N, C-alpha and C positions, 0 to 999 in steps of 0.2 A: 333509130336514135333513142326512141322511148325505151326499147329493151336494154340498151346500153345504160341508160339512166337508172333503170330499175336494178340492174346488176350492181351498179355503183352504190346504190342505196343499200342493197343487201350486204355489200362488203363493208359499208360504213357501220351498219348495225353489228356486223360480226366483229369488227375491230374494237368496238366499244365494250364488248363483253369481258375480255381479260382484265381491263382496267377496273371495271365494276367489281369483278370477282376479287381482284387484289385488294380493293378498298374494303370490301366486306370482310376479307380475311384479316386485315390489319385491325379493323374495328372489333372483330371477334377476339383477337389476341389481347387487345387493349382492355376489352370488357372482362376477359378472364383474369387478367392481372389485377384489375380493380377489385374484382370479387375476392381473389386470393388475399390481396392486401387487406381488404375489409375484414375478412375472416381472421387473419393473423392479428390485426389490431384489436378486434373484438375479443379474441381469446386472451391476449395480453391484458387488455383492460379488465376483463372479468376476473382473471386470476390476481390482478394487482389492485382490485377495487379498494381493499383496506390498506391504508398507508403502512409501510413496513416499519418495524421497530427500529429505534436508533441503537439498540443494544444487541450486538451480535458477538459479544465477547465470549459466549458459551461455545461458539464454533458450530452451532446447529445449521446456520445458513451455508457455511462452507462445506459441510458434509454433503449437502444436496448438490452443489455445483462443482465438487472436486474433480470429477472426471473430465470436464471441459474447461477447467479454470485456466490452465496455461494457454490453451488455444485461443480462448476468448480474450484474455489479457493481451496477447500479442496482436490480435486483430484490432482491438479497440485502440491500442496505443501505437499502432503502426510499427510495432517491434521496438519502439523507443523505450519501453519500460525497462528492458535489460540494460540499456545505456545509462538510465537514471540510477539503477542499482549499482552498476560498475563505478559510477562517480562516487556514490556513497561509500562503497567498499574501499576504493582507492584512497579517498580522503581520510577515512577513519583509520585504516591500517597504517598509513604513513604517520598519522598523528600519534597513534598508540606506540608503534614500533620505535619512534624517535624518543618519546617520553619515558618509556619503560624498558629497562635492560633485562629484566627477568624473562626467562624462557622455560617452558613454552608459554606463549601468550594465551590467555584464556578469554575467549569471546562467547557472548551469549546473543543468539539471534531470536528475538521475540517475534511472534506472529510469523514464524518461519514458513508456514504454508507448505508448498511443495519443494522447499529448500533451495530456491534460486540464490538467495543471498548467502546462505551457508556455503554453498558450492563455490560461489565467486570468492568468498573469503579464503577458502582452502586453496583455490587456484592462485590467488594473489600471493599467499604465503609461499606456495611452491615456487613461483617465479622469483620471489625474493631470496629463497633459500639457495638458489644456484650461485649467488654471489656472497651469501652469508649463511653458512650451514647451521649456525646456532639459532636462526630465527624460526623456531618451531611454533606450532599453533594447535590448540584444541578448541573445538567449536561445539557448543550445545545449542541445538535448535528446539524451541518450545512453541507448541501451538495447541489450541483447544479442539481442533478438528481431527478426529481419528482418520478420516478418509484422506485428508490432505497429507497427514504424516505418512500414511501408507504409500502414497505416490512419491513423496519425497524420499522415503527409504529406498524405493526401487531406483530412483535416479542416483542416489549416493552409492548404492551397490553396483550399479552399472559403470560408474566412474571409479570404482575401487577406492572409495574415500572413507570406508567404515572406520578406519583407524584414526581418522581426524575428526569426523562429524558424528555426533550422536543426536538423534532426534527423539524427543519425548513429548507425550501428551502433558499439557500443563496450562495453567492460567497465569497470565502476566500480572494479575492483581494479587497473586499470592504465590511467590516462587519457592515452592517447597523443595527442600533438599539442596538449595544453593546457599552456601555460607556467606555471611556478611563480609564484604570487602574482598571477595575472591575473584572478581571479574575485572579484566583490564579494558574491555571494549564491548559495548552493546549496540546492536542494530535493531531497528524496528521499521520495516518498510510497509507503508499503507495499512497499518494495523491499529494504531492508537485511536483513530476516529471511530472505530467500531465498538469502543468500550465506553460505557457511560461514566464509570468511575476513573477518569483519567488521572486524578490525584493519587489513587492507589497504585496505578501502574508506575507513575513517575517516582513515587516514594520507594517502591520495590526496586526500581532501577538504581536509585540513590543508595539503597541499603547494600546491594550486592557489589556495586562498583568500588574499586579502590579509589582513594582520593586523587591519584594520578591518572585515573581512567577517563574515558570519554564515551558519551552516548551519541549516536547518530540516528536521527529520526527523519524518515522520508515520508512525505505526506502530501495529499492533494489539498487545494483550496480553490475557491472561485476567484479567478484573476480580477484584480482591480485595475483601474486605468493607470494608477501610479506604478504598480509593480509589473503589470503585463503590457502596458502600452496599448496602442490601437489594436494590434493583432490579438493580444491577450483578452482585452475587454470585449471587443466587438466580434471576434471570431472564436477564440478558444472557450470563452465563457458560455456562449450559446451552445457550442459543440458539447461541452461537458453536461450542460443542463438538459439538453433535449436529444441529441444524437446518441451519445454514449449509452445511456440507460436503455433506450429502445433497441438499439442494435445489439447490445449485450443480452437483452431479454430474448430477442429472436434467435441469436446464435446459440445461446445456452439452452433454450427451451424452458427457462426458469425465470419468468418475468418479474415476479415479486422480489426475488433475490437481487436482480440487477437494477430494479428501480430503487432499491435501497442504496445503491452506489451514489446516485445524485442526491438522495435524501441525506446521507451521512456527510457528503462533501459540503452541502449547503449549510449544515449545522456546525461544521468545524470552524474554529476561530481563525481569523486572518493572521498572518505571520506576526504582526506586532502584538496582538492579544495572546497568541500562544507563547511568545517569548516572555511576556509579562507573567503568564501562568507559571512557567517553569522557574522563573527567577523570584517568584513570590511564594513558593511552596514553604510549608513548615512541617517537614517530615520528622517523625520521632527518631531520635538518635540516642543510643545507650550512653549513659554518663561515663566520663573518663575514669578509669580505675584509680588514677593518681589524684583525683579530686576528692579529698576527704571532707570538704566543707559542706557539700550538698547544697551549695548556693548557686551553682551554675546549671542552667538548662541549655541543652544542645538541640539545635534545629538544623535540618538538612534542606538544601535547595540547590538549584543549578545556576551556573553562570554561563550565559550564551556566548560561545566563541565566534560563531558565524551563522548567517542565514543565507543560503545560496538559492537564487531564483532559477528555476528550470522551466523549459517549455512555456515561455511567454507568461510566467507568473502563475501557472496552474499547478506546479509542483515545487515544493520547497524542501531543501536539505538543511536540517537544524543540527548543529554540532555544539554540544554543551559538556561542561565538566562539573562534577559535584563539589560543593563547598559546605562547610559546617559553620554555623554562627552560634554564638552563645549569648545568653541573657543572664543577668544576675538577679537572683531572688532575694528579697529582703524579709527579714523576720522581725516581728515586733518584740522589743525587749520588755520583759515583765519587771515591774518595780514593786 
């Protein structure tokens, strides 16, 4: 009986060994994951130690991340970013095509990046042309990043849209080579927050648009409880603030550039303030040739047509039209 008991004890010790080994293995894997995570966070933190600038209007940041820009965007937005752009394109195209009979329609896509919006505009026009052959379109995409433009040109070429879309290096603050009043519709998706001098961008938009034209601006903001509700304020807001920049930093390998994302969103005005900004502009406008009195001063600004809340208040679509106001100057009579 003693022998049997001893054998039982040996079996008992033997059966405990796999469990102990498995436990040690799990702890080893967990420890390794913690170390890897610590290293990644450390690298990200070290590279992003200095706060990123709010001015990326020169395109230098986007030159660095251009190669993985589309992939990271789709991952961070769970592929919803294309649906937001489609909503903007559809809304703007229908508005412009209804208001303006002239063809081809002239569109300007600012901060075109890798040309997603320009391509969607061309595809929207092509779908419309099947029922109305006269609805032609010409699209000029402008962006300050040479690397982004290069990727965009490849996409345009692959889709055989070179006869409809022309992509050019340029600065939205000074739209060289675009005539005053020559554009029917302007798009700018997730670009205006990257420019410090937003008034210069808005006034250039105003200058090149016809008075019957429309501008569509798609942009992020931090959701408020009023605009985003419970989900927007308590879920989407923390996600934008904390998850998006860090995941973008890790996926892109460019932490400082993607930490700029949250930085620029937090500094962008909420919808009510951005609406006031566009409607309170005082852009320089050339005097009317028929006005010989020289007593009228012309000022340009926008009238907001609509603000559409998307993604629980974290994305807004602004639709606005240019208007011109006049003030009368008085001269003191000499006696």
